[in-house]
C-alpha positions as CSV (number, residue, x, y, z in Angstrom):
1,X,-14.7,-71.3,-66.8
2,X,-12.1,-72.3,-64.2
3,X,-10.9,-70.8,-60.9
4,X,-8.1,-68.2,-60.9
5,X,-9.2,-66.4,-64.1
6,X,-8.8,-69.4,-66.4
7,X,-11.1,-70.6,-69.2
8,X,-10.7,-73.7,-71.3
9,X,-12.3,-74.6,-74.6
10,X,-12.1,-77.0,-77.5
11,X,-11.6,-75.7,-81.0
12,X,-13.2,-77.2,-84.1
13,X,-10.4,-79.7,-84.4
14,X,-11.1,-81.0,-80.8
15,X,-7.9,-79.5,-79.5
16,X,-8.2,-78.4,-75.8
17,X,-7.0,-74.8,-75.1
18,X,-6.6,-72.8,-71.9
19,X,-6.5,-69.1,-71.5
20,X,-5.4,-67.2,-68.4
21,X,-6.7,-63.7,-68.0
22,X,-5.0,-60.8,-66.1
23,X,-8.1,-60.1,-64.1
24,X,-11.5,-61.5,-63.2
25,X,-13.1,-58.7,-65.1
26,X,-11.2,-59.6,-68.3
27,X,-12.2,-63.3,-67.9
28,X,-15.9,-62.4,-67.3
29,X,-16.0,-60.0,-70.3
30,X,-14.4,-62.6,-72.6
31,X,-16.9,-65.3,-71.5
32,X,-19.8,-62.9,-72.1
33,X,-18.5,-62.3,-75.7
34,X,-18.3,-66.1,-76.2
35,X,-21.9,-66.5,-75.3
36,X,-23.0,-63.6,-77.6
37,X,-20.9,-65.2,-80.4
38,X,-22.7,-68.5,-79.9
39,X,-26.0,-66.7,-80.1
40,X,-25.1,-64.9,-83.3
41,X,-23.8,-68.1,-84.9
42,X,-27.0,-70.0,-84.2
43,X,-29.4,-70.1,-87.2
44,X,-32.4,-70.3,-84.8
45,X,-32.2,-69.7,-81.0
46,X,-34.7,-72.2,-79.7
47,X,-33.3,-72.7,-76.2
48,X,-31.6,-70.8,-73.5
49,X,-27.8,-70.2,-74.0
50,X,-25.9,-70.3,-70.7
51,X,-22.3,-69.3,-70.0
52,X,-20.8,-69.5,-66.6
53,X,-18.8,-66.4,-65.6
54,X,-17.8,-67.4,-62.1
55,X,-18.4,-70.9,-60.8
56,X,-19.4,-70.4,-57.2
57,X,-19.1,-72.9,-54.4
58,X,-21.2,-75.7,-52.9
59,X,-23.9,-77.8,-54.4
60,X,-25.6,-76.9,-57.7
61,X,-29.2,-75.7,-57.4
62,X,-32.1,-77.7,-58.7
63,X,-35.9,-77.4,-58.8
64,X,-37.4,-76.6,-55.5
65,X,-34.4,-74.7,-54.2
66,X,-34.9,-71.1,-53.0
67,X,-32.4,-68.5,-54.2
68,X,-31.7,-64.8,-53.7
69,X,-30.1,-63.3,-56.8
70,X,-28.7,-60.0,-58.1
71,X,-29.3,-59.5,-61.9
72,X,-29.3,-57.2,-64.8
73,X,-31.4,-57.7,-67.9
74,X,-30.7,-56.2,-71.4
75,X,-32.5,-56.4,-74.6
76,X,-30.5,-58.3,-77.3
77,X,-30.2,-55.7,-80.1
78,X,-28.0,-55.4,-83.1
79,X,-26.3,-58.8,-82.3
80,X,-25.2,-57.6,-78.9
81,X,-26.2,-56.0,-75.6
82,X,-28.9,-53.3,-76.0
83,X,-30.5,-51.2,-73.4
84,X,-30.9,-52.4,-69.8
85,X,-34.6,-53.0,-69.1
86,X,-34.3,-54.2,-65.5
87,X,-31.7,-54.6,-62.7
88,X,-31.6,-54.9,-59.0
89,X,-27.8,-54.7,-58.8
90,X,-27.7,-51.2,-57.2
91,X,-30.8,-51.8,-55.1
92,X,-31.1,-53.0,-51.5
93,X,-33.3,-55.9,-52.2
94,X,-32.3,-59.1,-53.9
95,X,-34.8,-61.1,-56.0
96,X,-36.1,-64.1,-54.1
97,X,-37.3,-67.0,-56.2
98,X,-38.0,-70.7,-55.8
99,X,-36.8,-72.7,-58.9
100,X,-39.6,-74.6,-60.5
101,X,-42.4,-72.5,-59.0
102,X,-43.2,-70.8,-62.3
103,X,-42.9,-67.3,-60.8
104,X,-40.1,-66.2,-63.2
105,X,-39.7,-66.6,-66.9
106,X,-39.0,-70.1,-68.2
107,X,-35.6,-69.1,-69.4
108,X,-34.5,-68.4,-65.8
109,X,-36.1,-71.7,-64.5
110,X,-33.9,-73.6,-67.0
111,X,-30.9,-71.3,-67.2
112,X,-30.1,-71.2,-63.5
113,X,-30.2,-74.9,-62.8
114,X,-26.8,-76.1,-61.6
115,X,-25.6,-72.7,-60.4
116,X,-23.8,-72.5,-57.1
117,X,-23.7,-69.9,-54.3
118,X,-21.5,-67.0,-55.4
119,X,-21.8,-68.1,-59.0
120,X,-22.4,-65.7,-61.9
121,X,-24.0,-66.8,-65.2
122,X,-24.8,-65.1,-68.5
123,X,-28.1,-66.2,-70.1
124,X,-29.4,-65.4,-73.5
125,X,-33.1,-66.1,-73.6
126,X,-35.2,-66.4,-76.8
127,X,-38.7,-64.9,-76.8
128,X,-40.5,-68.2,-76.3
129,X,-38.6,-68.7,-73.1
130,X,-39.2,-65.1,-71.9
131,X,-42.2,-62.8,-72.5
132,X,-43.1,-64.0,-76.0
133,X,-45.3,-62.1,-78.4
134,X,-46.8,-60.0,-75.6
135,X,-43.6,-58.5,-74.2
136,X,-43.9,-56.2,-71.2
137,X,-45.6,-52.8,-71.8
138,X,-43.1,-50.0,-71.9
139,X,-40.1,-52.2,-71.1
140,X,-39.8,-55.3,-73.3
141,X,-41.0,-55.1,-76.9
142,X,-42.9,-58.1,-78.3
143,X,-40.8,-61.1,-79.5
144,X,-37.6,-59.8,-77.7
145,X,-34.5,-62.0,-77.1
146,X,-33.3,-61.1,-73.6
147,X,-29.8,-61.2,-72.0
148,X,-29.3,-61.6,-68.2
149,X,-26.3,-61.6,-65.9
150,X,-27.4,-63.4,-62.7
151,X,-25.5,-63.9,-59.5
152,X,-26.6,-66.3,-56.8
153,X,-26.1,-64.5,-53.5
154,X,-27.9,-67.0,-51.2
155,X,-29.2,-70.6,-51.6
156,X,-31.6,-72.6,-49.4
157,X,-31.7,-76.1,-50.7
158,X,-35.1,-77.8,-50.9
159,X,-33.7,-80.8,-49.0
160,X,-32.9,-78.4,-46.0
161,X,-36.6,-77.2,-46.1
162,X,-38.1,-80.7,-46.0
163,X,-39.7,-81.8,-42.7
164,X,-38.8,-84.7,-40.5
165,X,-41.3,-86.9,-42.4
166,X,-38.5,-87.6,-44.9
167,X,-40.3,-86.1,-47.8
168,X,-38.0,-84.0,-49.9
169,X,-39.3,-81.4,-52.3
170,X,-36.8,-82.5,-54.9
171,X,-33.9,-85.0,-55.4
172,X,-31.4,-85.5,-58.1
173,X,-32.8,-89.0,-58.9
174,X,-36.5,-88.0,-58.8
175,X,-38.3,-88.5,-62.1
176,X,-41.1,-86.2,-60.9
177,X,-42.1,-83.7,-63.5
178,X,-41.4,-80.0,-62.9
179,X,-44.4,-77.8,-62.2
180,X,-43.4,-75.4,-65.0
181,X,-44.8,-75.8,-68.5
182,X,-43.2,-78.5,-70.7
183,X,-39.6,-77.8,-71.6
184,X,-39.4,-80.3,-74.4
185,X,-36.5,-79.6,-76.8
186,X,-34.4,-77.9,-74.1
187,X,-30.8,-79.0,-74.4
188,X,-28.0,-78.1,-72.0
189,X,-24.4,-77.9,-73.2
């Protein structure tokens, strides 16, 4: 995803291509379909698939940063978007979360890393990174793959939250482990 409704990609012969779309909506819709196609072509979905829809501005978020996000969540059904099971898009309140606190599903903790204020991202989250075998009664069946479109509306960086003692909650060079359960095997493309 690039500014001004451009997307670039490499084909299977390592040729670089650019596409310019007539509208932001057309670019967003195309990039959602790319992510769904990646999911459908994976023999086993064992990590979160992320596809930027809009890049946003500023510094990318990392563990310890606080965010306010608008989101919609769908069940992944019949190789595509199924029914919406949760959304706050048409509500007054944004979801507030602190990355790395373990308060949201593991797929969000990993899938939102690097997002910027104003950025939108499409996430396809396998059951092990979501609600697993238990699901959510009446909303998410057991062993469901979930799809989310998330938009970062506000960001408060952990570095801005640290006191004058010089201790930062997180830094890019810090080898400190994340407080969320082990994310072994997670790969980010």
